[in-house]
N, C-alpha and C positions, 0 to 999 in steps of 0.2 A: 542560560540555555534557552533556545527558542524551540517552539513546537509548531508543527504544521499538521492540521487535520485534513486528510484526503478522503473524500467521500467515495461511495461505491461506483459512480459513473466513471471516474478515472480508472479505477482498478479493472472494471469490466472492459473498458477500451484498451487497456494495456494487455490484458490476458487473452482477449478474444480476437484472434487475427482477422476474423470476419467483420468485426465492428467497424463502423465508419470512422471512428476516432482512434483506431489502433495506431496509425502512423504518428499522429499528433501526440498521443499519450506516450508513445515510445520516446519521442524526442524530448518531451517535457521530463520524463523520468531520468533520462541521461543527464540533463541539466540539474535536476533535483539531487541526484547522487553527488555531484560536485559540491553543491551547497551543503549537503549533509556532512561531507568530509571536511570542508573548509570551516564552516561555522558551527559545527557540532549541533546540528538541528535534529530534533527527535520527530519522527513521523508517527502520527497517531491514526489508526484505522478505527473508526467508531464501530461499536458492536452492531449498529444498524446496517453497516456495510456487509458484515458477515451474515446478517439475516437475509440481505438481498441475495447473497450467494446461495443460501439454503432455499429461499423461496423460489428462485428461478432454476433450481436444480443445478446450480453452477459449482456447488461445493464438491467438486470431484478433483481431478488432477490439476485443474486451474488454480484452486486454492493452495494446493501444495506447491505448485509452480511459483505462486506469489511468495510463499514463505522462503523458497529456495532463492528467488531473485533478491529478496531483502537480505537474507543472511549472506549470500555471496557478495553483496555490496557493502558488507560491514554495517548493516542497519539492524539495530536491536529490535526484537519483537517482544514488547512488554506484555506481561499478564495483567489482567484487570486489577489485581491486588496491588501491583506495582504502580499503576496509574492513579490510584486514589489520592496519593499525596501530591500529585502534580498541579492540581487546581489552583 
């Protein structure tokens, strides 16, 4: 199984429609979903990305929207304890 770590800049671009990279992030995400389904890739969101949401006061509806987007596209959201054994 392959893993992809996607950092905060991508998620901010995807979730914030006013961000200059929103359109590009949306296109990349659509391609990424196909790769996840075909190649069984796991997406990892580093905890620092979540910290960025908190620091910038972005952990509001955008964060929950992210979780919905991931779950609606059959992407598992792993808890930290589940990720420990991946290394």
